[in-house]
N, C-alpha and C positions, 0 to 999 in steps of 0.2 A: 558221568564224570563227577568226582567229588568237588565241592566248592573250593576246598583248600587247593586242590590241583589247579583249578581254574585261576585262582588268585596268583599262584606261583607262575603259571604260564603267562598270565597278563603282565606281571612285573617283568618277566624275562623278555616278552615281546616288546614292551615299552622301552626297556633298556637297549634292545637290539636296534629299534628304530632310531633312538637318540644317537647311538654309536654310528649307525649308518649315515645319518645326516652329518655328523661331525666328520666322518671319514671323507664324505663327498666334499665338504668345505676344505678339508685338509689337502686333498688331491688337487682341487681347483686352485688353491693358493700356491701349491708347488708348481703347477703348470704355468701360472701367471709369472711367478718368479723366474722360471727358466726362460720364458719368452722374453722377459725384460733383460735377463743376462745376455741372451743371444742378440737382442737388438742393440744393447750397449757395446758388445764386442764388435759387431759389424759396423757400428757407427764410428768406431775408432779406425777401422779399415777404410771407410769412406773418406774420412778426414785425411788419412795418409795419402790416398790417391789424389785427393783434392789439392794437397800441398805440392805433390810432384807435378800435377797438371799446371798449377799456377806458376811453378818454377820454370816448367818447360815453355809456357807461353811468354813469360817475361824474357827468358834467355833467347828464344827464337825471334821475338820481335826486335830485340836490340841488335841481333846479328843480321836479320833480314827484315827491315821495316817495310810497311805497305808502300806500294808505288804511289798511291795518292790517299786522300782522306775519305774515300767512299767506303760504305759498309761492305761492298763486295771485295774490295782490295784487302780490308782488314780481315774478313772471313778467310780468304785464301791464305793470308799470311799466318793466321792462327792454325789452320789445318796443317800447313807445312811444318809449323813449329811442333805441333803435337806428334805428327807421324815421324818426324826426324829425331825425336827424343827417345832413345832406346831405354833410358832408365825408367821412364814412365811405363812403358810396355812391360818391362821386367817386373815392376812392382805389381801390376795388374795380374800378370800370369802367376806370380808367386802366391798372391791371395787365393786365386782359384785352385791352385795346386795343394795348398796346405790348410785351407779353411774347410772344416767338415760340412758346413752348411751353405757355402757360396757356390752358385752355379756359373755365373759370369760377371764380368765387370766391363762397363762401357762408359764412353763420354759422348754426350749429345750436345747439339747447339740449342739455341732458344726455340727453334721450330721443331724439335724432336728428331732431327736427322742424326743418325749415328756417325760420329767422326772417327772414333777409335773404339775397339772392342776386342775382348779375348776370343770372341767367336768371329772368325773371318767372314762368315756368310752374312753377318749383320751389318758390316761396314757399308756406309753410304745408303743404308736402308732406314725407313722410318722406324722409330722405336715402338715396340709392342707395348700396349697398355698393361700395366700390372698394378695390383692392389698394394697399398703401402703397408709395410710391416707395422708402422706406428698405429694405424687404424685397428689392426688385429690386437696389438698390445693393449690399447685402451678400450677395446670392445668387451662385451660380456663373455662369460666363460663358455657359453654355448657356441659362440662364433669361433672362439679359440680352439675348442675341441673339433669343430667342423673343418676348420682350415688345416690343422695339424694332422688329424687322422682321417680326413675325408679325401675328396678327389685331389690328385696331385696338381699343384699350381706353383708359380714363381711369385714371390713377394719382393717388393722393391724398397731399397734404402737409398736415398738420394741426398746430394749436397750441391748447391749451385754456386757458381762464381758470377758475381753481379758486375754490371757496367752501367753507370748512370742510373743506379737504383733499380735496374731490371736484370733478370737472369740472362747471362751471356753464354756460359757453358755449364753443363750439369753432369755430375758424376753419379752413375747408377751402379748399385751392387745388387744382383739378383740372388735371393735366398730361396732355395727350393724347399717346399713343404715336406717332401719325402725325406730330405736330409734331416729336417727337424724331427720327423717321426722316428727315424733311425737313431738319432741322438737322444731322444727322450724315452724310448721304450725301456731301456734297462732300469733306470731309476723309477719309472712308472710301475713296472712289474714289482719291484721291491716294495714300493709304497702300497700297492694293492695287497700284497701278502701281509704286510704289517697291519693294515686296516682290518683284514679278515681275522687275523689272530687277536687283535684288540676287541673286535666284536664278539668273537667266541669267548674270550676271557670275561668280558663284561656280562654276557648272558649267563655263563656258569656262576659267576659271583652273585648276580641278581637272584638267580634261582636258589642258591644256597642261603643267602641272607633272608629271602622271603620265607623260606622253610623254617629258618631259625626264629624269625620274628613271630611266626604264628604258633610256635610251641607253647608260649604262656597262655594261649587260649584254653588249653586243657584245664589248667588250674582255675582260670577265671570261670569256666563253665561249671566246674565242680562247686565253687563258692556260690554262684548264682542259683544253681539247682537247690542248694541247701536253703537259700533265702525263699525260694518259691515254695518249698515243702513246708517251711514254717508259716507261710502266709495263708495256708488253707488249701482246699482241694483244687486240683488242676482241671480245667475244662477238657473234655475229650477231644475237641477240635484242635487243641494245642499240644496233644501228646505226640511224642516222637515215634516214628516208625523204625523198624529194625534197620532199614537201609540207610537211615541218616544218623543212627546212634554213634557210628564210628567217625563221623565228620564233625570235628570240633567247631568249625565255623557255623555250621547249621545248628548245632546244639546250642551255641551261644545265642544265635538269633532267636531260636524258639524259646529259650529261657527268658530273654529280654521281652519277648512278646507276652509271656506269662506274667512277668513282673508288671508290664504296662497294663494288662488286664486287671490285675489285682489293685493297682494304684487307681485306675479309673473307677473301679467299684467302690473303693474306700472314700474317694474324693467326691463322688456324685452327690452325697448328702450335703457337702459344704458349698456346692456351686449355687444352689438356689438361695441359701442364706447370704452368701456374698453378694449376689445380684440385688437382693432386697435391701441389704445394708447400704450398698452404693447408691441405690435409687433414693433411699431415705436421706442420706447425707447430701445428695445433690440439691434437694429442695428444702433443706433445713436452714432456717435463718439463725439458729443458735450455733455458737461455736462449740464443737465437741472434740476433745482430745482424750486418748486413752494411753496411760503410761504403765510401764512394767514396774517391777519392784525396784529396779535400779534407776527409776525416774527417766526412762528413755521412751520417747513417743513412738507408738506403733500404729496409731490411727489418728488422722487429722482431717477435719472437714474444711471446706473452702471458706466458710464464714469466719474462721479464726483470724484470717488476715484483717478483717474489719476491726477487730478488737486490738490487734497488734499495731495497727496503723501502717501495714505493709503496702507497697504499690500494688495496684490491681493486676498488673501483668506478671507479678512474681510467681515463680513456680513453687507453690506451697507444698508440693510433694517432697521438696527438700527438707521440710520440717520433720518428716518421718525418719526416725533413727537418731534425732538430736535429743540431747538431755534437756531436762526442765530448765536448768539455769541458762542454757543457750537460747531458749525460746523466749523466756520472760526476763526482761531487764530488771535487776533488783532496785534500780533507782526510779522506777515508774510506780504509780499507785497500784495498778493491776498486778505488776510483777511482785511488788513487796507483799501484797495481800496473799497471792497464790503461794509464794515461797514460804511465807509464815504458816499458812494452813497445812502445807505438806510437812513442814518441820514438826508441827504439833501432832500429826498423825491421826487426827480424828476426822469426823464427818462434818461437812459444812453444808448448810441448806439455805440457799437464796440469800447470800450475804450481799448487801447493797454497797456499791462504790460509786464515787464521782471521779471520772477520769480528768486528766489535765485539760482536755478540750471541752469540759462541761457535760459530757455524755453520762447518763445514768445507766449503770450496768449492774447485773447480779451474777454471782458465780456460785456454783455448787460443786462439792467434792464428795464423791461416793467411792467407798472402798469395796473392792471385789475380793472375796476370800480366795486365797490360792491353795487351800487344802485339798489338793487333788489326790494326793496319797500321803502316806506317813512321812516320807522323806521331805516332800514339799511343805507339809505342815510343820515339821520340825524346824525348817529354815525360816518359818514365818513370812513366806513370800506372799505379796498381795499385788493386785493391779488396781489402778486408780483412774476413775472416770471424772474428768473435769468438764463442766458445762458452763458456757458463758452466754448470757442473755442480755440483749439490748432492750431497756425498758421503753425507749422511744418506738422501737419496732413493735413491741407488744401493744402499745397504745395505738399505733397506726393500724395494726392488724385488727384490733377491736373496732376501730372506726370503719375500716373496710367491711368488716362483717356486718356492722350496723347498716351501712349503706346497701350492702347486698340484701339484707333482710327487707329493707324498705322497697328496693326494686322488685324483689320477689313478691311482696305484698301488692305493690302496684300492678305487677303483671297479672296476678290472680284476679284483682279487682277489675282491671281493664278487660280481661277475657270475659268476665260475667257481664259487665256493663255493655260492652260492645255487642254481645249476643242479645241482650234484652232491649237495647235501644235501636238496633239496626232495623228490626222488623217493623216497629211502629213508624219509623221515619219513612220507610219504603211505602207503607200504606198512605201516609199523609201526602207524600209527593205525588202518588198516583191520583188521589182525590183532588189535589190542587190543580193538576193538569186537566182533569175533567172540568173543574170549576172555571179554569182559565178559558177553556174552549166555549163554555156557555156564556162567559162574559167577554166574548170577543169584541174588538172595536167595531162600532156601528150599531151596537145594541141600544137598549134603553139608556137614557141619560142618568137615571137613578142609580145605575150600576157603574157609572164612570169612576166614582171614587173607590169602589170596591176592587177594581182592577189593580190599582196601585198597592193596596194592602196585600193582595194575592202575590204580587211580584216580590214584596218585602218578605212575606212568609216563605216563599220559595227560595230566596237567596239565603235566609237564615237556616233553613233546613239543609241546604247544600253545604253550608259551612259546618253545621252540626254533623253532617254525614262524613265530612273530611276529618273532623276531630275523632269520630268513632273509628274511622278506618285507620287513623294513625295509632289509636289505642290497640286495635287489633293487630296491626303490623308490629308494634312494639312487643306485644305479648306472644306473638307467634314464634315457635322454636326456629332457630337459625340452623341451617345445614352448613357445616364447616367443610371446606376443601383444603385440608392442611397439606403443605408442601414446604420443603426447606427453601428459604428465600434469604437473599442478602438484604438486610434491613436498609442498607444504603441505597439499593435500587428502588425499594418501596418509597423511600423519601424522595428520591429523584423523580419518580413518576408524579408524585403529588406536586412537586415544585413546578414541573412542566404544566400541570393542569391549572395551577393558580397564578402563573407568571403574568398573564395579561391582566387579570383582575387586580393583582397586587400593584402592578405598574399604574393602572388607572386610578387607584386609590392612594398613590404616592407612598407605598409601603415597600421598603427595601428588605429583602430576606437574605440572610447569610446562613449557609449550612456549614457546620463544623463537625466533621466525622473522622473516624479513625482511618488509617491507610489500609489496614488489613480487613478482610470481609467480616461482617457481623451477622453470622448465620442464625436464623430463627426458624422455627417450624410453625407457620401461620397460614391463614387464609389471606392471600395478598390483597384481594379486593376489599375485604372487611377492614384490614389494617389501613389501607389507603383511605377508606371512608372515615375511620377514626381520626387519622392524622389530618384529613381535610377539614373535619369539624373544628379541630383545635386551631388550625391556621385561619380559617374564616372567622372564628370567634375572636382571635387576636387582632385581625384586620378591622373588624367592626368596633373593637375597643379603641382604635386610633382613628377617629374621623378626620383629623387633620394630617394624617400620614405619620410616618415614623420608621423606626428600625425594628426588625424581628429577627431572632436567632433561633435556629433549629440545631440543637447539639446532640450528638450521638456518642455513646461510650458503652463499655462493658463493665458491669459491676458484679464480679464473681460469676454466678450462674445466671445472671439476668442481663439482657440488653436494655439499655435505658435511652429514652428519647425525651429531651426537654424542649418545649416551645416557649420562648421568652419574648414577651412584648413589652413595650414602654407606654401602654395605654393608660386609661383612667383608673384601673385597679378595681378590686372588688372589696367592699366594706367587710371588716372582720366578722361582723355579726351575721353576714349572709353566706360566708364560706361554707358552713356545714350543710347548706341547702342547695348548692349549685348543681348537684348531680340528681336532684329530684326531678321527676317527669313534670313538664309544663312550668317549672319554675324558671323565671328569667328576669333580668334587670334591664333588658333592652325594650324600648317602646314597641318595636316591631318583631321582637324575638318570639320563637315558638316554644322554647324550653324543652326541646327534644334532643338537640345535637349532643350536649354533654352527657345526658342520660344514656343515649345510644352508644356513645364512645365508651362510657364506663362498662356497659353491658358487653360490648365487643371484647374489651380487655379481660373481663371476667371469663368469657368463653374460652379465651386462650391461656387461662391460668395466670394472668398478669394482674397488675395493680396500678392504681392511679392516685396521684396526690396533687395538690395545688398550693402555691404560696402567692400572696398578693399584698401589695402596698398601695393603699388608696389615698395616701397623704399628698395633696397637691403641691406642697412645698418640698417634698423629698426628691433627691436626685435618683433614688432607687424605685421610683413609682413605676408600677407595672405588675404584670402577672406572669407566673411561671407554672405551666402545666408539665408534670413529669409522669410518664407511664413506663412500666417495666413489663417485659415479656421474657419467659425463659429462653435461654439460648438452645439451639438444636443439640440433641443428645449426641455425644461422640465428638463435639467440637472442643478443642483444647485438651490438655492433659488432665487426668484425674489428679486430685490433690490429697489423696489419702491412700493408705493401705487397707485392704479389706479385712474381714474377720479372720481370714486364713493367716494373716500376719500375726494376729494375736495368738492363735493356736500354735503357730510355729515358735513364737517367742517363749510362750509358756512351756511348750513341749521340750524345748532345749534344756529347761531347768529340771525336768522330771528325772 
């Protein structure tokens, strides 16, 4: 079966199902309305009988009052009044005779005993239980269908005459379901015929409209085939068979597959370039913007926000597509210089600027020739690459490289020293143990003083052995177990580990972090060790206690943690040396913790810096350690368009 035929049949079948459902709802609503009309009409008859009954009771009791005040005397008087009133019986018989749905009419007392009825055999007999027509009227459509067209039964419509707030006499009108069925069948048959005709008409219309709607596929298929022929050779697996050439839908599908194959082939070369460019922009500290000839940005790196003073959580992808004048404010130092350079139309190489907040930046302007073909060359179209560089970041990067070189040199040195010193120490320890055994207590008194010197030598060798072992541990390559972690949870674990010691040393630690997760790809245990070293270092700098703040935030592509203490501070002349191995300002410090922390951050592609104020009279006295680690890839939205956007923008002008 052709796909076109399947689509037409599917549309027709769907239309038939919809019409069928609507027809069922239409018929059910008609049945409900008819039952409501029947109930309303018979309710009028019940009230008519009820009025005649009340009139008969009032007239009979006035003519023949009860012999006493007992309930039995009143009951006999009411029964005599009802049976002696011929007008009431005439009304009841008239209803049964002329109403098409009523089977009988009766009057019962409060105990259900039939006092008066159009059926003589029911008089003085208990009334038979019947379902109320009101319950059928208010019930679901399934019950209405079952009652009207199912097993014959009699439904009841009643109205009571009350005495002292309780039913005294009750009028019953019995409606037979077969009478309802006979009354409803004519219009129900007409409604079914109408629904069938409507469904047939809808199916024919749907089939015709579907067939007409699919006709333009022939012309669409022809145009798509011309595109595929112009795009190059067609793979044999996508060629059409003779059985499908006449099916327009299949032809369009095959043609779209061929176009997709050609597009994937042509774009495969750009995918790797785009991935490399995105990775470079993610880790680049310089702000990079690429503008087309009409000064519209087609590529923006995350670091641009740092130079514009934008909020850290701003969606910088919105800058893509904006004009140069919309990105750089003309009343700012940077904006004025950039707009002036664009207006002059030349090249700018590392022009230095001082921003309003005192930051030293450089910007460069490089023109990219747009002479792709003669038409583009005649238009003089060019693209412009704007690069923004923070001189403070350059200096900081140089300092980090210098520290890294020092640590690398120390690592190479310790590896050699540890190997050369470890073996002699082991031999010396062995011979000292032998000498100690020979100079055991109880020997000659001449050797009594030598025992003490042996003990001193042994202790010093053990201390030297620990130093060498530390050197070996520091130079040993670390095996990282990287996993995406929420940096807030890493900090929380360290807070739990140090809580008791901080409380004992009267140090109050406050954590200030973002509400949203701060995801990083790190070795959780090593990061906890690095943060633990900073917290303990801050605690030891406050021997009298104090306050410490651990602050977390996101700075573009980096997660930043600051450990701020209000301790004694580090003198300015010692700051460049604090990350050197074995350098310490504490009497009992080892000089290993900060060096190890710096190394851990290096292994994670991060960086670390320190600011300190050692002035005893300053209110800002204390030290702030700041480390940065890259956020996990894929967290947050990208903030630039890839190289494909450049190709698209320039391609539209060709």
